[in-house]
N, C-alpha and C positions, 0 to 999 in steps of 0.2 A: 574735159567733161566725161562723166561716167555714163555708159550706156546700160540701160536696164532691159532685159528681155521680158516680154509679156509672160505672165504665168498661165499655164494651160488651165482650161476650164475643168474643174474637178467635180465629179458627181452629177454631171450633166444628164446622164442617161439612167440614173438610179430611180427605181420605182419603190416607194414606201407603202407598206401595207398598213392600213389604218384599222386597228383592232376595235371591236365593238365597245370595249371598255373606255375608249378614248373620250366618249361622252361623259363629262364631269358628273352628270346626274345618275350614272349607272352604278356607282360604287361610292358609298359615303360611310365615314366613320363617325360615331357619336357616342359619348360627347368627345369633343376635341377642342381644347385639351381635356384629358381625362385625369381625375384624381382618385377614382375608385380602383377596384381590382379587375373589372371587366370593361371591354370596349365592345360596342354593338356595331355590326356591319350590316348595311342595307344595300342590297343588290337588286337592280331592276333588269329585266331582260335576261334573267338567268337561263342558261341553256342546258346545264347539267345538274343532276342531283348532287354530285360530289364536287365541291369547290374547296380547293386547298389554299392554305395561306402560309406566308413566311414573314416573320418580323426580323428586321436586320437593324444593326446600328448604322450610323452614317458612314462608318468605315467599311461596311459590307459584311460584318460578322453576323451569321445567322444565330439569333437568340431564341426564337420560338418558331415552331412549324407544326402543321397538322392539317386536319380536315375541319372545315367550318361546320359546327353543330349548333343548331338553334340560333344562328346569327350572332353568337357571342364568342369572344375570345378572352380567356383568362390571362391577364397581363400582370398578375400580382407579383411575380418574381422580377419584373423589370424595375430598375431604379429610375428616379426622376431623370428625364432627358428627352431628346428628340429621336424618333425612330421612323423607319420606313416599313409600311405594310404592303406586301405584294399578295394579290389574290390571283389564283390561276383557275380558270373555268375552261376546261378542255384545252385547246391550243391557244387560247387568248389569256393575256395577263395584264395587270395594271398595278401601279404603285401609288400609294398616297402617304403623305407625311403625317405623323401625329405626335403629340406632346404628352408625356406623362408627368404630372406634377408630383 
């Protein structure tokens, strides 16, 4: 018979910080899926005047980045596909998936 040793408890004492963006209602993309040249970003509980964004492929390549102006982001140069949008508000950030048709 084979004896198995018990695996040690991993991550037992790790504390996770829950960012304010974790609330699903605080950052919304519209429309999603999007077929036009712009996507609108709605943020509640915004803490900073300057919110930056980064759009990446599912493989992690940064395709667009900048400062959010008038809650719209021009996505005209993106091909049809699935992308990740990261918003950064101070030291908090959150990521949402969106589809461009």
